[in-house]
C-alpha positions in Angstrom: 39.9 -102.7 13.2 40.4 -100.4 16.1 43.1 -98.6 14.2 40.9 -98.4 11.2 38.0 -97.0 13.2 40.3 -94.6 14.9 41.8 -93.6 11.6 38.4 -93.6 10.0 37.2 -91.9 13.1 39.9 -89.4 12.9 39.5 -89.0 9.2 35.9 -89.1 9.5 36.0 -86.7 12.4 38.4 -84.4 10.6 36.3 -84.6 7.5 33.1 -84.0 9.4 34.7 -81.3 11.4 35.8 -79.6 8.2 32.4 -79.9 6.8 30.8 -78.6 10.0 33.2 -75.7 10.1 32.5 -74.8 6.5 28.8 -75.2 7.1 28.9 -72.8 10.1 31.1 -70.2 8.3 28.1 -68.6 6.4 26.1 -68.6 9.6 28.8 -66.6 11.5 29.2 -64.2 8.6 25.4 -63.8 8.3 25.2 -63.2 12.1 27.9 -60.5 11.9 26.2 -58.9 9.0 22.8 -59.1 10.8 24.3 -57.5 13.9 25.8 -54.5 11.9 22.7 -54.3 9.9 20.5 -54.3 13.0 22.5 -51.4 14.6 22.2 -49.3 11.5 18.6 -50.3 11.3 17.9 -49.3 14.8 19.7 -46.0 14.3 17.7 -45.4 11.1 14.5 -46.3 12.8 15.3 -44.0 15.8 16.0 -41.2 13.4 12.8 -41.8 11.5 10.8 -42.0 14.8 12.5 -38.8 16.2 12.9 -36.9 13.0 11.6 -33.7 14.6 14.0 -33.9 17.5 17.0 -34.6 15.2 15.9 -32.0 12.7 15.2 -29.2 15.1 17.6 -29.9 18.0 20.5 -32.2 17.1 21.3 -30.9 13.7 21.1 -27.1 14.6 23.1 -27.8 17.7 25.8 -29.5 15.7 25.8 -26.7 13.1 26.0 -24.1 15.9 28.8 -25.9 17.6 30.8 -25.9 14.3 30.1 -22.2 13.8 31.0 -21.1 17.3 34.1 -23.2 17.5 35.5 -22.7 13.9 34.0 -19.7 12.1 32.8 -17.2 14.7 34.8 -14.0 15.0 36.2 -12.7 18.3 34.2 -9.9 20.0 35.4 -7.4 22.6 33.4 -6.0 25.5 33.9 -2.6 27.1 32.3 -2.2 30.5 31.4 0.9 32.5 29.8 1.2 35.9 28.0 4.3 37.3 25.5 5.3 39.9 22.9 8.1 39.7 22.7 10.1 43.0 21.1 13.3 44.2 19.7 15.1 47.2 16.0 14.5 46.9 13.2 16.4 48.5 13.2 16.1 52.3 9.4 15.5 52.2 10.0 11.8 51.3 8.4 9.4 53.6 9.9 8.1 56.8 9.6 4.6 55.6 11.8 5.3 52.6 14.4 6.9 54.9 14.4 3.8 57.1 14.7 1.5 54.1 17.7 3.5 52.8 19.3 3.5 56.3 18.9 -0.2 56.8 19.3 -1.6 53.2 21.7 0.8 51.6 21.0 2.9 48.5 18.1 1.9 46.3 17.5 2.6 42.7 15.4 5.7 42.1 13.0 6.4 39.2 15.7 8.6 37.6 18.1 5.6 37.6 15.5 3.5 35.8 15.0 6.3 33.3 18.8 6.4 32.5 18.8 2.6 32.3 16.0 2.5 29.8 17.5 5.3 27.8 20.8 3.5 27.2 19.0 0.7 25.3 16.4 3.0 23.7 15.9 3.9 20.1 16.9 7.5 20.8 20.3 6.3 22.0 20.7 4.1 19.0 19.8 7.0 16.6 22.2 9.3 18.5 25.1 6.8 18.1 24.3 6.3 14.4 24.6 10.1 13.9 27.6 10.8 16.1 29.6 7.6 16.4 29.0 5.9 13.1 27.6 2.9 14.9 26.6 1.0 11.8 30.2 0.9 10.6 31.3 -0.6 13.9 28.9 -3.5 13.5 29.4 -3.9 9.7 33.2 -4.3 10.2 34.6 -6.9 7.7 36.5 -8.5 10.6 33.2 -9.9 11.9 32.0 -13.1 10.4 29.1 -13.2 8.0 26.6 -14.3 10.7 27.7 -12.0 13.5 28.0 -8.6 11.7 25.2 -6.4 10.5 23.6 -6.6 8.1 23.7 -10.3 7.3 21.8 -12.7 5.1 19.0 -13.3 7.5 18.3 -9.8 8.8 16.8 -6.7 7.1 18.4 -3.4 6.5 15.9 -1.2 8.2 16.4 0.7 11.5 14.1 -1.6 13.3 16.3 -4.6 12.3 19.4 -2.6 13.4 17.7 -1.7 16.7 17.0 -5.4 17.4 20.7 -6.1 16.7 21.7 -3.1 18.9 19.7 -4.5 21.9 21.7 -7.7 21.7 25.1 -6.0 21.7 24.5 -3.1 24.2 23.5 -4.4 27.6 22.5 -2.2 30.5 21.9 -3.9 33.9 20.9 -2.4 37.2 21.7 -3.7 40.7 18.5 -2.7 42.6 20.2 -3.3 45.9 23.2 -1.0 45.5 21.8 1.2 42.7 24.9 0.6 40.5 24.3 0.4 36.8 26.6 -1.7 34.5 26.9 -0.9 30.8 28.4 -3.5 28.4 29.1 -2.8 24.8 30.2 -5.6 22.5 31.8 -5.1 19.0 34.5 -6.6 16.8 37.1 -4.0 17.7 38.1 -3.1 21.3 38.5 0.5 20.4 35.0 0.7 18.9 33.6 -0.9 22.1 35.4 1.7 24.3 34.3 4.6 22.1 30.7 3.6 22.0 30.6 2.9 25.7 32.1 6.3 26.4 29.6 8.0 24.1 26.7 6.2 25.9 28.0 7.3 29.3 28.2 10.9 27.9 24.7 10.6 26.6 23.5 9.4 30.0 25.1 12.5 31.6 23.3 14.7 29.1 20.0 13.0 30.0 20.7 13.7 33.7 21.3 17.3 32.9 18.0 17.4 31.0 16.3 15.8 34.0 17.8 18.4 36.3 16.6 21.2 34.1 13.1 19.7 33.9 13.2 19.2 37.7 14.1 22.8 38.3 11.3 24.0 36.0 8.7 21.8 37.6 9.8 22.9 41.1 9.9 26.6 40.4 7.0 26.8 37.9 4.2 26.6 40.6 5.8 29.3 42.8 6.5 31.5 39.8 2.9 31.2 38.6 1.7 32.1 42.1 3.9 35.1 42.2 2.7 36.2 38.8 -0.9 35.8 39.8 -0.3 37.9 43.0 1.4 40.6 41.0 -1.5 40.7 38.5 -3.9 41.1 41.4 -1.8 43.8 43.0 -1.6 45.7 39.7 -5.4 45.4 39.3 -6.0 46.9 42.8 -3.5 49.7 42.1 -5.5 50.6 38.9 -8.7 50.6 41.0 -7.1 53.0 43.5 -6.0 55.3 40.7 -9.5 55.3 39.2 -11.1 55.9 42.6 -8.8 58.9 43.1 -9.8 60.3 39.8 -13.4 59.8 40.7 -13.3 61.6 44.1 -10.7 64.1 42.9 -8.5 63.3 45.9 -5.2 61.6 46.3 -5.7 60.5 49.9 -9.1 61.3 51.4 -7.9 60.3 54.9 -5.1 62.8 54.9 -7.0 65.5 53.2 -9.8 65.3 55.8 -7.4 66.1 58.6 -7.3 70.0 58.0 -11.2 70.0 58.0 -11.2 68.1 61.3 -8.7 70.6 62.7 -10.9 73.5 61.6 -13.9 72.0 63.3 -11.9 71.5 66.4 -10.7 75.1 66.3 -14.3 76.4 65.8 -15.5 74.3 68.7 -12.8 75.7 70.9 -13.9 79.2 69.9 -17.5 78.4 70.6 -16.6 77.2 74.1 -14.6 80.3 74.8 -17.4 82.5 73.6 -19.9 80.7 75.7 -17.8 81.2 78.8 -17.4 84.9 78.0 -21.2 85.2 77.5 -21.9 83.5 80.8 -19.6 85.9 82.6 -21.2 88.9 81.0 -24.7 87.8 81.9 -23.6 87.4 85.6 -21.6 90.6 85.8 -23.5 93.0 83.5 -26.8 91.5 82.6 -27.8 94.5 80.5 -24.5 94.8 78.6 -24.8 95.3 74.9 -22.0 92.8 74.4 -24.3 90.0 75.3 -26.1 90.3 72.0 -22.7 90.4 70.2 -21.5 87.2 71.8 -24.9 85.6 71.1 -24.7 86.3 67.4 -21.1 85.2 67.4 -22.0 81.9 68.9 -24.8 81.4 66.3 -22.4 82.1 63.5 -19.8 79.7 64.9 -22.3 76.9 65.4 -23.6 77.4 61.9 -20.1 77.3 60.5 -19.4 74.1 62.5 -22.6 72.5 61.1 -21.6 73.5 57.6 -18.1 72.1 58.0 -19.3 68.9 59.5 -21.4 68.2 56.4 -18.2 67.9 54.5 -17.2 65.1 56.8 -20.4 63.2 57.2 -24.0 63.4 56.2 -23.9 63.0 52.3 -22.4 61.0 49.5 -20.0 63.8 48.8 -18.7 63.9 52.3 -15.3 62.5 53.4 -16.7 59.5 55.2 -17.8 57.4 52.2 -14.7 58.5 50.3 -12.5 57.5 53.2 -14.3 54.2 53.5 -13.9 53.3 49.8 -10.3 54.4 49.8 -9.3 52.5 52.9 -11.0 49.3 51.5 -8.8 49.5 48.4 -5.7 50.3 50.5 -6.5 47.3 52.7 -6.7 45.0 49.6 -3.4 46.4 48.4 -1.8 45.7 51.7 -2.9 42.1 51.7 -1.8 41.6 48.1 1.6 43.2 48.9 2.0 40.6 51.7 0.9 37.9 49.3 3.4 39.0 46.7 6.2 39.1 49.3 5.3 35.5 50.4 5.2 34.3 46.8 8.5 35.9 46.1 10.0 34.1 49.2 8.4 30.9 47.9 10.2 31.3 44.6 13.5 31.8 46.4 12.8 28.7 48.5 11.9 26.7 45.5 15.1 27.6 43.8 17.1 26.5 46.8 15.1 23.3 47.0 15.7 22.7 43.2 19.4 23.1 43.8 19.4 20.5 46.6 17.5 18.1 44.3 20.1 18.0 41.6 21.0 14.6 40.2 24.5 13.5 39.5 26.0 10.6 37.5 29.0 9.3 39.4 31.2 7.0 37.3 32.5 4.1 39.3 34.6 2.6 36.4 35.3 4.2 33.1 35.0 2.3 29.8 38.3 0.4 29.0 39.7 -1.0 25.8 39.6 -4.8 26.2 42.9 -6.5 25.5 41.5 -10.0 25.2 38.3 -10.9 23.3 35.4 -11.5 25.5 34.1 -14.1 23.0 36.7 -16.0 21.0 36.6 -19.3 19.0 36.2 -22.2 21.4 36.2 -20.2 24.6 33.8 -20.2 27.5 31.9 -17.2 26.1 31.0 -19.1 23.0 30.1 -22.2 25.0 27.8 -19.9 27.1 26.2 -18.4 24.0 25.9 -21.8 22.4 24.1 -23.3 25.4 21.9 -20.3 25.9 20.9 -20.2 22.2 19.7 -23.8 22.4 17.8 -23.8 25.6 20.4 -25.3 28.0 20.6 -22.2 30.2 21.7 -24.0 33.4 24.6 -25.7 31.8 25.6 -22.5 30.0 25.6 -20.5 33.2 27.6 -23.3 35.0 30.2 -23.5 32.2 30.6 -19.7 32.2 31.0 -19.6 36.0 33.6 -22.4 35.9 35.6 -20.5 33.3 35.3 -17.2 35.1 
């Protein structure tokens, strides 16, 4: 009996064990299927709940990563550095001088003007006319998304200018005043050529600023000189008209002989009076006394007549001399004013020469031997991160690679 129970037990155990195992097999399979189905379900539910995030972040990020790593074309950067310098007016404030002495060179308004010009529409139009800029960016070497035009951009100049601002970068270090120009194309020679053309355009702009600065500096002094000359010419015309009116060239000089005649007559009168007095004392009844008396009367009458030419009426010399000397005094003042204005023009020209601006090139545009942006490199990772909002990671990745 024990053996039978054991056998039966074993048999029964084995049989029941087999039955138990076969009964549990569907449960294990169902549990595995439920686990796999649950994971997929949870993922599907997560996608359904976060469809906006996956549709606008994950999927574009994945597509961008595939593009930048596999399909994107290499691009080459040519870099140039320059600084705008010049001797400015010495009338600048003492505070500005102290700042320059303590903190180094600072960026001037002219530097900002050059900075803005390099990325302006005028610069883009100039390069389109002279350097065939559109052909450089429509190079078949570039991929369909990177070159211009592409399927998502227009063909107008405004669309090209937006594209130009992304590929031509001008940066300014306000502490040192050094400007950095970067041009990015699909060919290193095109990048160097366009960068050189932009630096030349910046030099032309500096020359125009110099010309305008000279004109502005000299214009005020020149206008003042012209005004003074006009006033002087007007006074000279008045003097000529006054001479015609009084029929004299210089009343002051022409009155001198009359004054000498009066002085001579007065001397004669004095001598005659002395002689008459002597006759009256020596020979009171001399017939010459009457002769000297009549002579004195004639001389005094002549003196009175001649004096009327000097004073006493509107036709005399005194009002003529006064009017003439007034005009001559005005002319003298205007001559001094003209001389001062002329000296001001000369000073303004020297000052304009001292205020000339110069564009000093620190580094010339070079032809890049290696692509700045190539498939899978740090530049593309930097662009990839920046295009999708992760700026801090992009900057960190770029600095680690640099």
